[in-house]
N, C-alpha and C positions, 0 to 999 in steps of 0.2 A: 457624714449625714447622721443626724440624731436618730436614735432607736427608741422604741417604746420604753426602755428602761434607762433613758437618759434625760437629764434636766439641763436646759441651756443656761448660760450665764445670765441673760436678761430675765429669765423666769425665776431663777434662784434669787437674783438681786431684788426683785419685787417682793419676794416673800420674807427676806431678812428684815428683822425689826418688827414683824407682825406675829400674832399668836399662831399663824398657820405655817410658820417656817419649819422645815424638817430639821431633824438632828443632823449636823454636818460633821463628818469624820474626815480628817486629814491623814492620809496614809502615805504621804511622800516618804521617800527614803531619808535616812539621817543626813546623807550628803546633800540632797536637794533642799532639805529644811535648813541646814546650816548655811547654804548659799543665800537663802532669803527666808528668814524666820517669821516674816509677817504671815498672818493667817486670815482666812475668810471669817468675817464676824460670826461669832457663836460656835465656831468649829472647835473640835477636840482632836488631839493627836491620838492615833491608834496604830498599833503595829500590825501590818497586813499578814505577817508571818504567823501570828497566833490567833487569827480570826476564828478558827474552828473552836477555840477555847472560850472566847468572849462574845462571839456573835449572838448566842442565845439570849443575852441580856437585852437585845434590841427587838425581840419578837413582838410583832404587832405595832411596831413604831415606823414612822415615816423617816427615812434616812437618805441623805445625799452624801456620796463618797467622792472625794477628790484626791487624785495623786498629781504628779507633775504635769502630765499631758492628757489625762483621762483615758489611758490605755490599760495595760495589763494589770497593774496593781489595783486601781480603783474598780475595774470591771470584775476582776477576780474576787475582790473583797465584797463587792455588791452582790455577786452571785452567791457567795457563801452566806451572806446575810439573808438573802431571799430564801435560801435553803433552811435557814434557822427561823423563818417566819416573819421576817421584816419586809416592809415594802421599800426596797432599796433601789436607788437610782444612782447613776454615775454622772458627775458634773462634766458636761461636754467640753472637751479641750483642757480640763483640769485647771490647775493653778496658773499655768501659763496663759490660758484663755482669760481667766479672771483678771490677772494683772494687765493683760493687753487691753482689756475693756475699760481699764482705769476704774474698776469697781472698788467699793469701800474695803479697806483692809485694817486689821488690828495690829498695832505694834506690840510685840511681846514683852518689852522691857519691864513693864510694871504689872503684868498680869501675875497675881499671886500663885504660889505653888498650890497644887491640888492635894486634898486629903486622900486617905486610903480608898475612899469611895469614888475618887475622881472629881470631887467638887471643890470649888473655891469657897472659903468660909470668911465671912465678914462680920464685924461687930460694930454697933453704933448705939446711940442713946435711945432710950425708950420714948414712947409717945411721939412718933414722927409726924411731921406736918407736910413739908414740901421737899426739901433736898434729900431727906432720909427715906423718901418714897421714890423720888425721881431717879436717884442713883441706883437703887436696887432694880428699878425697871430697866435702866440702861444696861446694867450688868446682865440681867436675865435675857434681854432681847439681843444683845450684841456681843457679849463676852462669854458667859457661861450660863446656859439655860437651867442648869442644876444647882446654881449657887445657893448657899445657905446663908441666912441673915439672922444674927443674934441681936435682940434688942434688950439692953440691960440698963441699970441705973447709971446715969452719966459718970459718976465718980469711979465706977467699976470697969469702964470700957478698957483702959490700958491693961489692967490686970487680967481681965477675961481674954483679951487679945493674946497676952503672953502665955497664959495657962492652957488655952484651948487652940492655939495655933491659928488664930483668926487675924484678919487684917482690919485695923481700926479705921473707922470712916466717920467723917464729919464731926470731929472734935478738934480742939485747939492743939497745935504742936505735932500733928501727924502729917504724913504725905498727902493723904486724901482728905483735904479740907479746903476751906475758903482761902483765896489768895487775892489780896487787895479787893477790888470790886467784883471779882469772879466768885461764884459759889462753887460748891464741890462738883456739881453736875458739869459746869463749864470745864473745870480742871480735868475731869475724867475724859471728856470728849477730846481735849487737847492731848493729854498724856497717852491715851490709847490710839491716837491718830485717826479718829473717826471723822474723816472729812466728808461732810454731807451738808448740802444746803438746808435740807429738812431739819437735821439735828441742830444746826446753827440757829435756825429760826426758833425751834423748840427751846433751845438753851436760853434765848433772850426772854421767853415767856417764863421759864422756870426761875431765872435770876430775878426778874421783876417781882414774882410772887414771893420768893424766898427772902429777898432783901428789902421788901416794902417799897420798891421803886416801881410802882404800878403804872407810871406814865411811860415806861420804855416799850411797852407792848400792850395794845388794847385787851389782849386775852389774859394778861397777868392777873387782873382782878378776879376774873372768873375762875382761874385755876386756884387762886388763894381761897376763894369762897368755898369751892368744892372740896379742897383739901381740909379746911377747917371743919366743914360739915362731916366729912368722912371720919375725921379724928374723934368726933363726938358720937358717931354712930357705932363705933367699934371700940370695945375695951381692950380687945386682944390685938396687939400690934401686927401679928402675922395675918390675922383675918383682915385688918385694915389694908395691909400691903396687897393681899390677893384681890380685894375689892377695888383697889386703886389702880391695878394694872390696866383695867379696861379704860379708865380715865386717861391714862398716859398713852395707851394705844390710840385712843380717839384723837388726842392732841397731835400725836405723831402723824397719823394719817391726814389730818387737816394740814399740818405743816408740809407734808410731802405732796399731797394731791388736790387740796381743795382751797388753797388761799385765794384763788381767783373767782371762787363761786360765791354768789350772793343769794339771799333769800328775802323776797318781798311779799307782802300781803296787803291788798289782794294781788294776785299774780297778774302780770301784764296781759291785757286783753280780756280779763275776767269781767263779767257783767257787773255793773254798779247797782 
């Protein structure tokens, strides 16, 4: 039975991909992780044995902790985090319950190594429009909420990637880029294993807007127009990214929850 300090798999699943998602910590043992290295979207590996040392970094934060079965490791870690001032919950049933529910999982094969601060670091071309905003949104919401994005002159992306330990994104000749008719957003969803009807629907919209194939989804033209408008509202690429997160949050929630909803005016039954 779930306790007041427990979050269920359905509850957490509804939060993932939204701005309200908690920080998710995976405290499985090395043996359990090696047996199945997939991860709950947005989660980060932490060692339960040293929580007394690192727990203070999560003070004031909303945290969900998952071990293999939701028992001693996650409950003990969550208790320590609450002692350190975090609002920490245990994922009910842990990783086993998550996989049994066939909830979304991230394949770790191509998740970049993290820097000394525990962040993935990415570099791409300056003055983003669609793909170079959509991909950071996907990374922040499903891979690494603390991810760092460096926007630089196009010609300098490879050198910056090398010198600063960053992963290049959305340029020719790198892993994370367009493939045939697929844009980089499509590639990320495929390579990270993010199986989701909502993300598949959103990817079609992003592809249409990013590749000027506006006929593949009615919403693509709107996304393109909003993206071009935002690129002119903000001179700073990071400010544009932050402002655009809400745009993609809205398109994701529509893709997940509202595709069947219509809006008419005047409303049915209204007086003429």
